[in-house]
C-alpha atoms as a printed R data frame, in Angstrom:
    type eleno elety resid chain resno       x       y      z
1   ATOM     1    CA   UNK     A     1   2.909 -44.617 49.305
2   ATOM     2    CA   UNK     A     2   0.312 -47.074 50.775
3   ATOM     3    CA   UNK     A     3  -2.899 -45.404 48.289
4   ATOM     4    CA   UNK     A     4  -5.536 -47.669 47.441
5   ATOM     5    CA   UNK     A     5  -5.520 -47.355 43.347
6   ATOM     6    CA   UNK     A     6  -9.222 -47.556 42.703
7   ATOM     7    CA   UNK     A     7  -8.560 -47.381 38.547
8   ATOM     8    CA   UNK     A     8  -8.711 -44.345 35.995
9   ATOM     9    CA   UNK     A     9 -11.218 -41.861 35.396
10  ATOM    10    CA   UNK     A    10 -12.562 -40.712 31.842
11  ATOM    11    CA   UNK     A    11 -10.941 -37.245 30.278
12  ATOM    12    CA   UNK     A    12 -11.528 -35.129 27.455
13  ATOM    13    CA   UNK     A    13 -10.211 -37.212 24.683
14  ATOM    14    CA   UNK     A    14  -5.679 -36.409 24.536
15  ATOM    15    CA   UNK     A    15  -6.683 -33.578 27.394
16  ATOM    16    CA   UNK     A    16  -7.452 -31.728 24.314
17  ATOM    17    CA   UNK     A    17 -10.298 -30.118 25.141
18  ATOM    18    CA   UNK     A    18 -12.293 -28.256 28.823
19  ATOM    19    CA   UNK     A    19 -15.516 -29.818 28.692
20  ATOM    20    CA   UNK     A    20 -14.810 -33.441 29.188
21  ATOM    21    CA   UNK     A    21 -18.113 -34.400 26.338
22  ATOM    22    CA   UNK     A    22 -15.488 -35.466 23.865
23  ATOM    23    CA   UNK     A    23 -14.502 -38.895 24.280
24  ATOM    24    CA   UNK     A    24 -14.525 -42.158 23.009
25  ATOM    25    CA   UNK     A    25 -16.258 -43.518 26.791
26  ATOM    26    CA   UNK     A    26 -19.031 -40.855 26.109
27  ATOM    27    CA   UNK     A    27 -19.430 -37.284 28.215
28  ATOM    28    CA   UNK     A    28 -18.175 -37.199 31.807
29  ATOM    29    CA   UNK     A    29 -21.744 -35.627 33.653
30  ATOM    30    CA   UNK     A    30 -21.412 -33.565 36.552
31  ATOM    31    CA   UNK     A    31 -22.297 -35.677 40.128
32  ATOM    32    CA   UNK     A    32 -24.180 -31.747 41.331
33  ATOM    33    CA   UNK     A    33 -26.582 -32.087 38.054
34  ATOM    34    CA   UNK     A    34 -26.040 -34.649 35.726
35  ATOM    35    CA   UNK     A    35 -26.906 -33.074 32.478
36  ATOM    36    CA   UNK     A    36 -24.399 -30.526 33.390
37  ATOM    37    CA   UNK     A    37 -20.130 -30.982 32.036
38  ATOM    38    CA   UNK     A    38 -18.115 -32.017 34.710
39  ATOM    39    CA   UNK     A    39 -15.583 -29.509 32.653
40  ATOM    40    CA   UNK     A    40 -12.165 -30.549 31.602
41  ATOM    41    CA   UNK     A    41 -10.392 -32.335 30.673
42  ATOM    42    CA   UNK     A    42  -9.992 -34.022 33.527
43  ATOM    43    CA   UNK     A    43 -13.195 -34.234 34.472
44  ATOM    44    CA   UNK     A    44 -13.205 -38.215 35.461
45  ATOM    45    CA   UNK     A    45 -10.955 -37.141 38.384
46  ATOM    46    CA   UNK     A    46 -13.358 -34.282 39.729
47  ATOM    47    CA   UNK     A    47 -16.858 -36.051 39.359
48  ATOM    48    CA   UNK     A    48 -15.359 -39.071 40.818
49  ATOM    49    CA   UNK     A    49 -13.685 -37.222 43.250
50  ATOM    50    CA   UNK     A    50 -17.119 -35.481 43.823
51  ATOM    51    CA   UNK     A    51 -19.028 -38.119 43.863
52  ATOM    52    CA   UNK     A    52 -16.731 -39.816 46.498
53  ATOM    53    CA   UNK     A    53 -15.849 -42.615 44.378
54  ATOM    54    CA   UNK     A    54 -12.498 -42.334 45.944
55  ATOM    55    CA   UNK     A    55 -10.127 -39.822 48.773
56  ATOM    56    CA   UNK     A    56  -8.596 -38.219 45.834
57  ATOM    57    CA   UNK     A    57  -7.528 -38.272 41.740
58  ATOM    58    CA   UNK     A    58  -4.558 -37.041 39.703
59  ATOM    59    CA   UNK     A    59  -4.981 -34.309 36.811
60  ATOM    60    CA   UNK     A    60  -3.203 -32.550 34.307
61  ATOM    61    CA   UNK     A    61  -3.618 -28.966 33.517
62  ATOM    62    CA   UNK     A    62  -2.637 -27.590 30.132
63  ATOM    63    CA   UNK     A    63  -4.773 -24.335 30.290
64  ATOM    64    CA   UNK     A    64  -6.501 -25.037 33.007
65  ATOM    65    CA   UNK     A    65  -7.524 -28.434 32.843
66  ATOM    66    CA   UNK     A    66  -8.003 -29.534 36.985
67  ATOM    67    CA   UNK     A    67  -8.702 -26.758 38.473
68  ATOM    68    CA   UNK     A    68 -11.846 -25.829 35.865
69  ATOM    69    CA   UNK     A    69 -13.099 -29.958 36.435
70  ATOM    70    CA   UNK     A    70 -12.467 -29.092 40.485
71  ATOM    71    CA   UNK     A    71 -14.068 -25.276 40.157
72  ATOM    72    CA   UNK     A    72 -17.017 -26.617 38.296
73  ATOM    73    CA   UNK     A    73 -17.791 -30.041 40.715
74  ATOM    74    CA   UNK     A    74 -16.969 -27.733 43.916
75  ATOM    75    CA   UNK     A    75 -13.936 -29.839 44.581
76  ATOM    76    CA   UNK     A    76 -10.249 -29.091 45.599
77  ATOM    77    CA   UNK     A    77  -8.135 -28.854 42.100
78  ATOM    78    CA   UNK     A    78  -4.084 -28.341 42.388
79  ATOM    79    CA   UNK     A    79  -1.992 -27.428 39.575
80  ATOM    80    CA   UNK     A    80   1.585 -27.042 41.017
81  ATOM    81    CA   UNK     A    81   4.677 -25.161 39.646
82  ATOM    82    CA   UNK     A    82   5.509 -26.257 35.904
83  ATOM    83    CA   UNK     A    83   8.062 -28.926 36.945
84  ATOM    84    CA   UNK     A    84   7.490 -29.555 40.400
85  ATOM    85    CA   UNK     A    85   5.518 -32.556 40.178
86  ATOM    86    CA   UNK     A    86   7.073 -34.773 36.995
87  ATOM    87    CA   UNK     A    87   5.257 -35.476 33.840
88  ATOM    88    CA   UNK     A    88   6.773 -38.428 33.167
89  ATOM    89    CA   UNK     A    89   4.512 -40.977 31.471
90  ATOM    90    CA   UNK     A    90   1.877 -38.300 30.558
91  ATOM    91    CA   UNK     A    91   0.739 -38.299 26.930
92  ATOM    92    CA   UNK     A    92   1.726 -34.517 26.413
93  ATOM    93    CA   UNK     A    93  -0.442 -32.108 25.134
94  ATOM    94    CA   UNK     A    94   1.931 -28.833 25.337
95  ATOM    95    CA   UNK     A    95   5.051 -30.252 26.962
96  ATOM    96    CA   UNK     A    96   5.725 -26.423 27.100
97  ATOM    97    CA   UNK     A    97   2.460 -26.038 29.404
98  ATOM    98    CA   UNK     A    98   1.714 -29.310 30.716
99  ATOM    99    CA   UNK     A    99   0.815 -29.522 34.429
100 ATOM   100    CA   UNK     A   100   0.177 -32.847 37.036
101 ATOM   101    CA   UNK     A   101  -1.374 -32.464 40.405
102 ATOM   102    CA   UNK     A   102  -3.816 -33.682 42.706
103 ATOM   103    CA   UNK     A   103  -7.414 -33.873 43.531
104 ATOM   104    CA   UNK     A   104  -9.362 -33.532 46.493
105 ATOM   105    CA   UNK     A   105 -12.564 -32.887 48.314
106 ATOM   106    CA   UNK     A   106 -10.066 -30.934 50.966
107 ATOM   107    CA   UNK     A   107  -7.170 -28.858 51.063
108 ATOM   108    CA   UNK     A   108  -5.882 -30.883 53.113
109 ATOM   109    CA   UNK     A   109  -6.113 -34.065 51.446
110 ATOM   110    CA   UNK     A   110  -4.450 -32.224 48.240
111 ATOM   111    CA   UNK     A   111  -1.236 -31.651 50.351
112 ATOM   112    CA   UNK     A   112  -1.129 -34.937 51.654
113 ATOM   113    CA   UNK     A   113  -1.190 -36.343 47.794
114 ATOM   114    CA   UNK     A   114   1.459 -33.365 47.046
115 ATOM   115    CA   UNK     A   115   3.519 -34.635 49.241
116 ATOM   116    CA   UNK     A   116   4.245 -38.114 47.311
117 ATOM   117    CA   UNK     A   117   3.668 -36.968 44.061
118 ATOM   118    CA   UNK     A   118   6.120 -34.054 44.474
119 ATOM   119    CA   UNK     A   119   9.460 -34.405 42.609
120 ATOM   120    CA   UNK     A   120  12.129 -34.533 45.209
121 ATOM   121    CA   UNK     A   121  14.837 -33.302 41.910
122 ATOM   122    CA   UNK     A   122  12.621 -30.572 40.465
123 ATOM   123    CA   UNK     A   123  15.015 -27.930 39.764
124 ATOM   124    CA   UNK     A   124  14.406 -23.756 39.177
125 ATOM   125    CA   UNK     A   125  15.133 -22.377 36.366
126 ATOM   126    CA   UNK     A   126  18.535 -21.369 38.306
127 ATOM   127    CA   UNK     A   127  19.135 -24.727 37.508
128 ATOM   128    CA   UNK     A   128  19.092 -25.644 42.017
129 ATOM   129    CA   UNK     A   129  17.137 -28.579 43.173
130 ATOM   130    CA   UNK     A   130  13.933 -26.667 45.104
131 ATOM   131    CA   UNK     A   131  12.968 -29.252 48.017
132 ATOM   132    CA   UNK     A   132   9.912 -30.125 49.224
133 ATOM   133    CA   UNK     A   133   8.458 -28.462 52.159
134 ATOM   134    CA   UNK     A   134   6.400 -30.183 54.633
135 ATOM   135    CA   UNK     A   135   2.527 -29.462 53.024
136 ATOM   136    CA   UNK     A   136   0.733 -30.295 55.488
137 ATOM   137    CA   UNK     A   137   2.120 -28.713 58.855
138 ATOM   138    CA   UNK     A   138   2.202 -25.514 56.268
139 ATOM   139    CA   UNK     A   139  -0.969 -25.233 55.945
140 ATOM   140    CA   UNK     A   140  -1.703 -22.241 59.690
141 ATOM   141    CA   UNK     A   141  -0.835 -19.042 60.052
142 ATOM   142    CA   UNK     A   142  -2.438 -17.360 56.921
143 ATOM   143    CA   UNK     A   143  -2.370 -13.745 58.895
144 ATOM   144    CA   UNK     A   144   0.734 -12.188 57.551
145 ATOM   145    CA   UNK     A   145  -0.158 -13.108 53.990
146 ATOM   146    CA   UNK     A   146  -0.547  -9.967 50.859
147 ATOM   147    CA   UNK     A   147  -3.419 -10.837 48.573
148 ATOM   148    CA   UNK     A   148  -3.321  -9.223 45.536
149 ATOM   149    CA   UNK     A   149  -6.937  -9.143 43.614
150 ATOM   150    CA   UNK     A   150  -6.282  -8.601 39.415
151 ATOM   151    CA   UNK     A   151  -9.469  -7.325 38.494
152 ATOM   152    CA   UNK     A   152  -8.567  -6.291 35.019
153 ATOM   153    CA   UNK     A   153  -9.230  -9.458 32.729
154 ATOM   154    CA   UNK     A   154  -9.736 -12.191 35.591
155 ATOM   155    CA   UNK     A   155 -13.515  -9.872 36.288
156 ATOM   156    CA   UNK     A   156 -14.657  -9.355 33.181
157 ATOM   157    CA   UNK     A   157 -17.919 -10.620 31.695
158 ATOM   158    CA   UNK     A   158 -18.206 -12.729 35.283
159 ATOM   159    CA   UNK     A   159 -22.053 -15.105 35.380
160 ATOM   160    CA   UNK     A   160 -23.711 -12.418 38.050
161 ATOM   161    CA   UNK     A   161 -23.777 -15.374 40.064
162 ATOM   162    CA   UNK     A   162 -20.125 -16.152 40.205
163 ATOM   163    CA   UNK     A   163 -19.194 -12.077 40.515
164 ATOM   164    CA   UNK     A   164 -21.074 -12.186 44.070
165 ATOM   165    CA   UNK     A   165 -19.701 -15.801 45.029
166 ATOM   166    CA   UNK     A   166 -16.126 -14.345 44.423
167 ATOM   167    CA   UNK     A   167 -17.128 -11.029 45.816
168 ATOM   168    CA   UNK     A   168 -18.545 -12.571 49.278
169 ATOM   169    CA   UNK     A   169 -14.842 -14.591 49.534
170 ATOM   170    CA   UNK     A   170 -12.914 -11.902 48.962
171 ATOM   171    CA   UNK     A   171 -14.793 -10.554 51.974
172 ATOM   172    CA   UNK     A   172 -13.503 -13.729 54.117
173 ATOM   173    CA   UNK     A   173 -10.246 -13.895 52.849
174 ATOM   174    CA   UNK     A   174 -10.412 -10.082 53.903
175 ATOM   175    CA   UNK     A   175 -10.701 -11.375 57.641
176 ATOM   176    CA   UNK     A   176  -8.037 -13.622 57.348
177 ATOM   177    CA   UNK     A   177  -4.828 -11.870 56.201
178 ATOM   178    CA   UNK     A   178  -2.608  -8.689 56.572
179 ATOM   179    CA   UNK     A   179  -3.695  -7.432 53.236
180 ATOM   180    CA   UNK     A   180  -5.870  -7.386 50.408
181 ATOM   181    CA   UNK     A   181  -5.030  -4.742 47.556
182 ATOM   182    CA   UNK     A   182  -5.717  -4.426 43.679
183 ATOM   183    CA   UNK     A   183  -2.754  -4.772 41.614
184 ATOM   184    CA   UNK     A   184  -3.348  -5.331 37.404
185 ATOM   185    CA   UNK     A   185  -1.419  -8.108 35.397
186 ATOM   186    CA   UNK     A   186  -0.504  -8.498 31.930
187 ATOM   187    CA   UNK     A   187  -2.107 -11.316 30.487
188 ATOM   188    CA   UNK     A   188  -0.685 -13.220 27.320
189 ATOM   189    CA   UNK     A   189  -3.980 -14.825 25.511
190 ATOM   190    CA   UNK     A   190  -1.931 -16.839 22.830
191 ATOM   191    CA   UNK     A   191  -2.335 -20.749 22.394
192 ATOM   192    CA   UNK     A   192   0.612 -20.649 19.339
193 ATOM   193    CA   UNK     A   193   2.589 -22.519 21.448
194 ATOM   194    CA   UNK     A   194   0.122 -25.145 22.778
195 ATOM   195    CA   UNK     A   195  -1.221 -25.850 19.416
196 ATOM   196    CA   UNK     A   196   2.027 -26.533 17.388
197 ATOM   197    CA   UNK     A   197   3.539 -28.844 20.511
198 ATOM   198    CA   UNK     A   198  -0.195 -30.761 20.654
199 ATOM   199    CA   UNK     A   199  -0.041 -31.156 16.558
200 ATOM   200    CA   UNK     A   200   3.982 -32.133 16.964
201 ATOM   201    CA   UNK     A   201   3.009 -35.003 19.441
202 ATOM   202    CA   UNK     A   202   0.624 -36.348 17.132
203 ATOM   203    CA   UNK     A   203   2.016 -35.512 13.944
204 ATOM   204    CA   UNK     A   204   3.774 -39.409 14.502
205 ATOM   205    CA   UNK     A   205   0.292 -41.052 14.306
206 ATOM   206    CA   UNK     A   206  -1.609 -38.710 11.675
207 ATOM   207    CA   UNK     A   207  -1.103 -40.705  8.900
208 ATOM   208    CA   UNK     A   208  -2.342 -44.355  9.609
209 ATOM   209    CA   UNK     A   209  -4.746 -43.525 12.856
210 ATOM   210    CA   UNK     A   210  -6.489 -40.557 12.254
211 ATOM   211    CA   UNK     A   211  -9.360 -42.352 11.568
212 ATOM   212    CA   UNK     A   212  -9.152 -43.075 15.305
213 ATOM   213    CA   UNK     A   213  -9.252 -39.803 16.681
214 ATOM   214    CA   UNK     A   214 -12.258 -38.355 17.485
215 ATOM   215    CA   UNK     A   215 -13.737 -35.750 14.479
216 ATOM   216    CA   UNK     A   216 -13.520 -32.680 17.291
217 ATOM   217    CA   UNK     A   217 -10.038 -34.065 18.424
218 ATOM   218    CA   UNK     A   218  -8.330 -34.362 15.044
219 ATOM   219    CA   UNK     A   219  -9.442 -30.969 13.791
220 ATOM   220    CA   UNK     A   220  -7.662 -29.426 17.024
221 ATOM   221    CA   UNK     A   221  -4.717 -31.080 16.631
222 ATOM   222    CA   UNK     A   222  -4.279 -30.131 12.489
223 ATOM   223    CA   UNK     A   223  -4.828 -26.936 13.471
224 ATOM   224    CA   UNK     A   224  -1.596 -26.422 14.694
225 ATOM   225    CA   UNK     A   225   0.236 -27.080 11.311
226 ATOM   226    CA   UNK     A   226  -0.301 -23.874 10.342
227 ATOM   227    CA   UNK     A   227   2.401 -22.596 12.731
228 ATOM   228    CA   UNK     A   228   6.092 -22.211 11.235
229 ATOM   229    CA   UNK     A   229   9.111 -23.345 13.662
230 ATOM   230    CA   UNK     A   230  10.343 -19.990 13.616
231 ATOM   231    CA   UNK     A   231   6.943 -19.140 15.284
232 ATOM   232    CA   UNK     A   232   7.403 -21.714 17.600
233 ATOM   233    CA   UNK     A   233  10.991 -20.885 18.819
234 ATOM   234    CA   UNK     A   234   9.307 -17.361 19.335
235 ATOM   235    CA   UNK     A   235   6.904 -18.301 21.635
236 ATOM   236    CA   UNK     A   236   9.293 -20.735 23.421
237 ATOM   237    CA   UNK     A   237  11.031 -17.487 23.694
238 ATOM   238    CA   UNK     A   238   8.475 -14.971 24.864
239 ATOM   239    CA   UNK     A   239   6.891 -18.057 27.723
240 ATOM   240    CA   UNK     A   240  10.047 -17.850 29.281
241 ATOM   241    CA   UNK     A   241  10.677 -14.149 29.934
242 ATOM   242    CA   UNK     A   242   7.078 -14.397 31.146
243 ATOM   243    CA   UNK     A   243   7.513 -17.093 33.918
244 ATOM   244    CA   UNK     A   244  11.063 -14.283 34.595
245 ATOM   245    CA   UNK     A   245   8.631 -11.122 34.548
246 ATOM   246    CA   UNK     A   246   6.166 -12.637 36.248
247 ATOM   247    CA   UNK     A   247   8.179 -13.193 39.519
248 ATOM   248    CA   UNK     A   248   8.229  -9.685 40.272
249 ATOM   249    CA   UNK     A   249   4.965  -9.151 40.975
250 ATOM   250    CA   UNK     A   250   4.907 -11.157 44.184
251 ATOM   251    CA   UNK     A   251   7.133  -8.878 45.417
252 ATOM   252    CA   UNK     A   252   4.318  -6.762 47.156
253 ATOM   253    CA   UNK     A   253   1.951  -9.318 47.094
254 ATOM   254    CA   UNK     A   254   2.192 -12.904 48.287
255 ATOM   255    CA   UNK     A   255  -0.661 -14.864 46.496
256 ATOM   256    CA   UNK     A   256  -3.244 -13.466 44.054
257 ATOM   257    CA   UNK     A   257  -7.075 -14.160 44.048
258 ATOM   258    CA   UNK     A   258  -9.058 -14.797 41.005
259 ATOM   259    CA   UNK     A   259 -12.595 -16.257 39.997
260 ATOM   260    CA   UNK     A   260 -11.417 -19.945 39.740
261 ATOM   261    CA   UNK     A   261 -13.793 -20.102 36.110
262 ATOM   262    CA   UNK     A   262 -16.141 -17.212 34.903
263 ATOM   263    CA   UNK     A   263 -19.281 -19.141 34.262
264 ATOM   264    CA   UNK     A   264 -20.694 -21.447 36.203
265 ATOM   265    CA   UNK     A   265 -21.050 -25.302 34.000
266 ATOM   266    CA   UNK     A   266 -22.697 -25.718 30.650
267 ATOM   267    CA   UNK     A   267 -25.347 -28.145 29.845
268 ATOM   268    CA   UNK     A   268 -23.852 -30.958 27.533
269 ATOM   269    CA   UNK     A   269 -26.719 -31.036 25.522
270 ATOM   270    CA   UNK     A   270 -26.080 -27.168 24.237
271 ATOM   271    CA   UNK     A   271 -22.397 -28.126 23.795
272 ATOM   272    CA   UNK     A   272 -23.372 -31.251 21.903
273 ATOM   273    CA   UNK     A   273 -26.648 -29.230 20.118
274 ATOM   274    CA   UNK     A   274 -23.484 -26.431 18.186
275 ATOM   275    CA   UNK     A   275 -20.112 -27.954 18.114
276 ATOM   276    CA   UNK     A   276 -19.767 -24.995 16.224
277 ATOM   277    CA   UNK     A   277 -19.663 -23.266 19.498
278 ATOM   278    CA   UNK     A   278 -17.775 -25.829 22.334
279 ATOM   279    CA   UNK     A   279 -13.918 -24.899 21.471
280 ATOM   280    CA   UNK     A   280 -15.115 -21.078 22.118
281 ATOM   281    CA   UNK     A   281 -17.218 -21.951 24.763
282 ATOM   282    CA   UNK     A   282 -14.396 -24.071 25.841
283 ATOM   283    CA   UNK     A   283 -12.037 -21.235 25.509
284 ATOM   284    CA   UNK     A   284 -14.094 -18.755 27.832
285 ATOM   285    CA   UNK     A   285 -14.134 -21.896 30.823
286 ATOM   286    CA   UNK     A   286 -10.483 -22.186 30.875
287 ATOM   287    CA   UNK     A   287  -9.704 -18.028 30.351
288 ATOM   288    CA   UNK     A   288  -9.162 -17.304 33.871
289 ATOM   289    CA   UNK     A   289  -7.119 -20.571 34.435
290 ATOM   290    CA   UNK     A   290  -5.067 -20.173 31.219
291 ATOM   291    CA   UNK     A   291  -2.716 -18.052 32.007
292 ATOM   292    CA   UNK     A   292  -1.174 -19.576 35.154
293 ATOM   293    CA   UNK     A   293   0.024 -22.300 32.691
294 ATOM   294    CA   UNK     A   294   1.785 -19.731 30.979
295 ATOM   295    CA   UNK     A   295   3.466 -18.218 33.423
296 ATOM   296    CA   UNK     A   296   4.108 -21.761 35.283
297 ATOM   297    CA   UNK     A   297   2.556 -21.060 38.670
298 ATOM   298    CA   UNK     A   298   1.034 -22.758 41.757
299 ATOM   299    CA   UNK     A   299  -2.511 -22.279 41.311
300 ATOM   300    CA   UNK     A   300  -5.562 -24.036 43.047
301 ATOM   301    CA   UNK     A   301  -9.420 -23.908 42.791
302 ATOM   302    CA   UNK     A   302 -11.397 -24.317 46.265
303 ATOM   303    CA   UNK     A   303 -14.858 -24.414 46.338
304 ATOM   304    CA   UNK     A   304 -16.869 -20.513 47.529
305 ATOM   305    CA   UNK     A   305 -20.196 -21.219 46.478
306 ATOM   306    CA   UNK     A   306 -22.724 -22.075 44.240
307 ATOM   307    CA   UNK     A   307 -25.569 -21.208 41.864
308 ATOM   308    CA   UNK     A   308 -29.128 -20.451 42.881
309 ATOM   309    CA   UNK     A   309 -29.487 -24.037 40.826
310 ATOM   310    CA   UNK     A   310 -26.883 -25.979 42.398
311 ATOM   311    CA   UNK     A   311 -23.697 -25.517 40.432
312 ATOM   312    CA   UNK     A   312 -20.743 -25.493 42.225
313 ATOM   313    CA   UNK     A   313 -18.683 -22.159 41.750
314 ATOM   314    CA   UNK     A   314 -14.531 -21.708 42.260
315 ATOM   315    CA   UNK     A   315 -12.529 -19.361 44.048
316 ATOM   316    CA   UNK     A   316  -8.621 -19.589 42.124
317 ATOM   317    CA   UNK     A   317  -5.402 -18.862 44.220
318 ATOM   318    CA   UNK     A   318  -2.069 -18.372 42.642
319 ATOM   319    CA   UNK     A   319   1.341 -17.760 44.031
320 ATOM   320    CA   UNK     A   320   4.835 -17.508 43.350
321 ATOM   321    CA   UNK     A   321   7.063 -20.501 41.583
322 ATOM   322    CA   UNK     A   322   7.221 -23.125 44.189
323 ATOM   323    CA   UNK     A   323   5.052 -21.811 46.459
324 ATOM   324    CA   UNK     A   324   2.621 -24.356 47.024
325 ATOM   325    CA   UNK     A   325   2.697 -24.089 50.886
326 ATOM   326    CA   UNK     A   326   1.069 -20.875 50.424
327 ATOM   327    CA   UNK     A   327  -1.228 -21.283 47.930
328 ATOM   328    CA   UNK     A   328  -2.270 -23.753 50.386
329 ATOM   329    CA   UNK     A   329  -2.323 -21.635 53.034
330 ATOM   330    CA   UNK     A   330  -4.675 -19.385 52.178
331 ATOM   331    CA   UNK     A   331  -6.771 -21.637 50.256
332 ATOM   332    CA   UNK     A   332  -7.073 -23.627 53.927
333 ATOM   333    CA   UNK     A   333  -7.731 -21.072 56.288
334 ATOM   334    CA   UNK     A   334 -10.629 -19.872 54.090
335 ATOM   335    CA   UNK     A   335 -12.089 -23.930 53.882
336 ATOM   336    CA   UNK     A   336 -11.804 -23.476 57.597
337 ATOM   337    CA   UNK     A   337 -13.841 -20.093 57.391
338 ATOM   338    CA   UNK     A   338 -16.512 -21.529 55.582
339 ATOM   339    CA   UNK     A   339 -18.932 -24.751 54.587
340 ATOM   340    CA   UNK     A   340 -18.847 -24.814 51.005
341 ATOM   341    CA   UNK     A   341 -16.048 -27.969 50.922
342 ATOM   342    CA   UNK     A   342 -18.614 -29.859 53.445
343 ATOM   343    CA   UNK     A   343 -21.973 -29.909 50.993
344 ATOM   344    CA   UNK     A   344 -22.184 -33.211 49.038
345 ATOM   345    CA   UNK     A   345 -24.097 -33.527 45.848
346 ATOM   346    CA   UNK     A   346 -26.861 -35.627 45.656
347 ATOM   347    CA   UNK     A   347 -26.314 -37.169 42.294
348 ATOM   348    CA   UNK     A   348 -29.899 -38.032 41.264
349 ATOM   349    CA   UNK     A   349 -31.327 -38.248 37.264
350 ATOM   350    CA   UNK     A   350 -32.627 -34.885 36.312
């Protein structure tokens, strides 16, 4: 489409993690505070965009790997509807949950990239082609939107600074839309599907090439061996049903708003010093993003504040299947009403 391609970014090895500290090329550093993680798995992409090394980047998202690092780095990260952007050429982590999407410094830039990478032949669950709207033209007029806030689960155990920033953001959103009200969602926290599908892809390499994997990556992949085929097929059926059921939520609201990540970015040192805590810590970082991969819904993280220590905080906006235009519309309205996206990291040694 005429873009100048600058290069490839570092990421968490095989996208199997939310910290980007596990990589052959070394850990990814957060441009806002270099001793902190950039998030993951698309940590290199979000760090590069935050550091203004390019106008935008592409990320992949299986449990939050676009939105979580976008929140940690203070940029815009969009996970489209499952199937909206083709995953052809992407090494899979979990074929049932993998998404590809844009990362940019503004919502408008993310809309421009999505316009180019969206799959024109994408089909919905009924087999009908879902045409690509004009995302940039649809950024206006948020006044009639109805917003749901699912506090249970998504607002549990938030860092106090994250909680305060999100509440402040909700107050802004109330002035931009027709209605904001609290709703309840049932959340499936199981990860059997991802674990088994990751193992299925890598199993053919483990005999001859297992020594080339980072030890922690290999441990995660091998954990999928314990899932039986019958358990996997049940998980697939459950996934399909959850994607069908979630559609009913959008009869009463147009969009959902939650914190993107419950806590600010940890330091690289604390994750490396306690390897046994790395995966549990990542699961906390990915807690609020993962359900939207299960549901296959479009979701974006946008900057909504900073901690006193100068680390970015992200707000997550999600919508119905194929509702990227609605998601971007509210994200753009909030962005225009605030100045968070205008801040730039100093990128100095700490």
